[in-house]
N, C-alpha and C positions, 0 to 999 in steps of 0.2 A: 731237538727236531722230532716230530712224531713220525712214526713208520707207517707208511701206507702201502698196502699190497692190493692191486686190483687185477682181475682176470681180464686180460684183453690181449689182442694181437698187436705186438708193436709194428709201427710203420718203419720202413727203411729210413735209416739216418734220424730217426726221431731222438731228440735229446731233452726230453722233459724231465728236469731234475725233481719235479714235485712228485712224480710217480717213481719212487725209489727202487721198488722191486716188483716185477710183473713178469708172468709167464712168457717164455719164448715159443715160437713156433718154428718147426724145421723149415728151412728154406736153403737155397743154393747159396754157396759161399761166393764172396767176391773173387774176381780173378786175382790171382796172386803170383803169377810167374810163368815159367816155361817148364813144363814136364819133358824129361828126355823123350825125343821122338815125337812130342806133341806140338800143338800151335800155341802161339802167344795167347795168353788170357786163361789157359787151363788152370784149374786150382790144384793146390798140392795134394799128395796122396794122404788119405785119412787112415788106411789100415796097413797093417804090417805086410800084408801081401803086395802092396803097391811100393814098398820101399825100394830105393835104389841101392844095390849092393856094390859099394865102392871098392870092395876088395877083389871083385871079379875082374877078369880081363876086360879092358876097354880101350877105345881109341884114345890116341894122344890128345889131351885137351889143349885148346888154344892157349898159347902163353900169354900171361898178363903183361901189361905194360911194365917196364923197369920202375922200380920204386924210386922215389926221390932220395938222393944221397943223404945220409945221415951225418949231422954235424957231430964229429966224434968228441970235441973238446968242450967243456963247459966255459961260457964267456966270463972273462975276467973284468969286463967293463960293460956299461949299459950299450945295448944295441937294439935297432928296431928292425922288425921283420914284417913284410907284407904277407897278408894271407892270400894263398894262391887259390885258383879255381878248384883244384883237387882238395883243399882244405876248407872249402865253403860248407858251413854248417857243423864244423867240427867243434867239440867242446874245448873250452880253454885248457882243462887240464890234460885232455888227449893232445892237444896242439904242443903243448910243452913236452909231453912224453914222447911224442914223435920226433921232435926236433933233438932231444937229449936223452937218448935210450939210457936207462939205469938210474935216472934221477928218481929218488924215492918218492912215493905217494905223499908221505908227510911233509917233505920239503916243498913239493909243488903246492900243497894246500897252504903252507905257511907263507910262501911268497905271494900268493893270490889274496890271502886273507889280510895281510899287512898292506896291501895296495901297492906292493913294489912292481907288480906287473900292471900295465895299463893298455887299454884298448882305445885307440884314438883319443888318448889323453884322459880317459875316464876309468874309474875303478870297476871291476867286474867280479862275478862269482865264478868259481871253478866249473860250474855246471852250465854257464852261459855259453851260447853258441856263436861262432865267429862268422863273418861274412866276407866274401872275396873283396880284396882291395883294402881291408882295414889294416891299420899299423898297430902292431903289438910291440910295446916297450918291454924288453926283457932286461931285468936287473943282473948284476954280477951273480953268478951262482957258484959259491964257494965250496958247496958240498962235493966231495970227491965222487965220482961214479963207482958205485959198489962193484967189487971184483967178483966174478963168478966163482962159486966154490970149486975146489979141486975136485973133478968128477971121480978121482980114485979115492977121495976121503970116505971114511965110513959113514959119516953123517950124510954126505950127499947121496951116496948109494942107498941108504935107508929112506931118504926123501923120494928119490926116483922110484924105488919099489913101491912106496906108498902111493905115489901118483899113478903108477901102472895098475895097482889094484883097484883104484877108483875108475880107471878108464873103461867107458862103455862104447865109445867110438873114437877112431883116430885115422886121419890121413895126413898128407903133407901140409895141408892148410888149416885143418881143424881138430880140435880135441873136445870131447864131451866127457866130463867127469861126473861120477855119481857121488856128489859131496855128502859126507856123513854129517849127521846132526851134531851140533856142538862144535864144529870147526868153522871159523869165520872166513869169509871170502877175502876181506881186506883187513889191514891192521888198524888198531884204535889204541886208546890209552891202556897201557899195561899189557898189550896183546904182543906176544912173542912168536906165535905159530899161526900162519893162516895160508890160504891158497895162494894168494899174490906173492907171498915170501917164499913158499915152496917152489913156484915156478922159476925162481932164480937158477935152480940147478938145470934148467932146460935152455939156458942162453946159448945162442949159436956163436959161430966164430967171429961175428961181427959185433957181438956184445948184446944183440937183441933177444928179449925173452918173450914168451907167449903172453898175449894181452887178454885180459878179461873182457868179455863182451857185454855181460850184464851181471846182475848179483842177485843172490837169494839170502834170506836172513840166516843168521848163525844157527838158529835151532832148526831150520828148515833143512831137509835132506832132498837129495835128488839132482836132476839135471843141471848142469852148470856148463855153459858154452864158453870155450876159450879159442881164441884165433892164434895160430902159431906163426903167421906172417902178417905184415903190415897190409899187404893186398887183401888177405882174407878179413882183417879187423875192419877195413874201410867198407867192404861189402856187406859184412854181418851187421855192423852198427847201422848202416843204412836200412837194412831189412827191418831192424827194430823200429827205427824211426817211422818207417812207411807202414808198420804194422803188418808186414809180411810174415812175421814170426808167429807161430801159434803155440801157445803154451797151455798145458793141462795140469792141474794140481788136484790131488786127492786129500780129503780131510775127513775127520771124524768129529760130529757135533752132537750136543745133547738136544733131545726132542725131534720133532719132524717138521722142517721148514714147510710153510704153505704159502703159495702154491708150490708143488714139487719141483717145478722148473721156472726160473725167474731171471729178471735182469735188475741189478743193483746199481743205481745212478746217484751219486752224491758229489759233493765237494769235500776234500779233505785238506786239512791244514796241520802243520807240525806244531806240537805244543811241548816245549822243552822245560825241564826243571833240573835242579843240581844233580838229582840221581838218575834221571830217566828221560827218555823221549818217546812220545806216543803221538799217533794220528788221531785227531778229533774231527767229527762231522762239522763242516762249515757250511756257510752261506755264500752263494755266489757274490763276488765282490769283496769278500773278506780278505784281509792281507795274507799272502801267502797261500791262499786257497787254490787248489788245483782240481779239475774235473776228473772223476774216476768212475769207470764202468766195469762191472764183473757180472758174468753170467754163471749161474749155479744150476745143478741137476741133482736130484736125489737119485742114488744108484741102488741102494739097498738099505733096509732098516733092520734094527735088532729090538724087536718088541716095543717100538715106539719111544724107547728110552734113549737110544743112540741111533744116529743116522750117518751113513757113508755118503758124502756128497763129492761131486766132482765140480771143479771151478775153472772158469776160463777168464782170465783177466784181459780186457781189452786195452787198458791203459796199464802202465807200470809204476804206480806210486808206491812210495815206501809203506810197508805194512798194509797194503791195500786190501788183500784178502781177509786178514785178521781183523781189520777194522770194519769191513763190510759185514762180515758174518756176526760180529759182536752187535753191529747196528740193527740187524734184522732179528735179533734175540737168539742166535744160535752161534755163540763164540766157539772157537775151536777148542777141543779137549786138550788140557795140558798147557794152554797158553798163558804164560806168566803176566802178560801185560793187558790183555783183553778179556780173559775169562773171569767174570764177576758175578756169577749167579749165586745168590746166598743160599746157604744150607744144601748145596748140591753135593751129592757124594759120589766119588769115583767108584764105579763097579769093581769088586774084587778081582785081582789079578791083572788089571790094567795098570800100566805105568804112568805116573803124573808127568809125562812129557809131551811136548808139542806134537800133535798128530796132524802134521802137514807134510806132503811130499810133492816135490816138483816132479811129477809123474812122466810127462812126455814133452818133448819140443820137436816141432817140425818147421824147418826154416830152408829157404832156397840156398843151394851151395854156391860159393862164389865162382865155381867153374861150371855150373850147370846141374840140373837135377835138384834134389832135395836131400837134406839130412833129416833123418826121422830116428830119434833116439829115445829109449824108455828106460826108466829107473825102476828097480824092484822096490817092494816095500822094505823100509829099514826094520831092523829086528823088533824094536818096540811096537811098531804098527802092525807087523806080521803076527806077534803074539796077540794083539788085541783082535785082529781079524780072526784068528784061530778060536779064540775063546768066545766071540760073538757069533761065530758061524757065518761069517761074510765070505762070499765067493769072489776072489780078486779076478777071476776070469769072466765076469759078467760084462754084458755089453755096456759101454759107457755112453749114456744119453747126451752128454755134453758135446758128442760129435755133431749133433743137429743144431747147436747154438749159432746164431748169426755171427758174422765176423766184425760187426761194429756195434 
């Protein structure tokens, strides 16, 4: 697909996939929720000075409705469960995880992949969403619920210490981690250590552990949101579905993107091989193709050879930012999957590692107000910023990007 960049002001809710990257114009954000002490429809805080300090004394929050009782034992025979109103629009894998805490991610995926779990008699994918009133056939689950490690064990203490070191925000409902580059969020083939597995040491007395709310790539560092309670998980995943969550990423790319601020709109489809999985630019109607939208803004340049860009994904497709930047001719430095510029030389002193940071996340808190967390540059990106003379305290123009 050819790349077309036109200078024009986007119209609200315009989704013309033929104009894949175009400049954006600052405008008011869509109403996104209730700011403490504000009126419905006010937008979330954009600057650090507006953040809610949840560690300061505050009024007792309204208590959430009691969570649905957890079925403690795994079924030994086939059973059928009706989807409740509270479970409407819940993903199939999350539905299983909610009913059977401790059931491993790999076991859930295997049960769904083999077609042993059925919804209204039909096979489903683990990412499919359920509707109220549907009947879910659950097969016998023979895998024992994993036991929480002894909190006094040396290994558990080291894991707890590692999680504490990563923590950049925490309260009774929510945890925001600064995930280091190279550490996977979830397990895969041959994967023995990942965030989901590390969270096992945080299981409560009822056997429930904190839940992942979203994911970032293994080689991407930065803000990772975790729900410590089922109540929080339901509200936070709902915020992602309604696009009330705002995420900002920082990246280093070769050359100078033109225009300096723009919108990238394409369809992406997964392309799998024996060795790898990448996202390719697809056409509307292609099998497995999903619409993806990203806003980008140039923050600062280093001699027109390298550019610091800020990215704001509107949708959340796999490898979306990496595939989109490669599509407009400015792949992210150090990207082993999408950086394919021939004869390009990495400037001396810079490490050949993915220069992509999940810099900031702003999302409505389940009990009111907003969570606003920011992750620092990882060591290899900080080294690059220092060598290139980039000022990390500069104003980020992505703040003015539209919300859709």
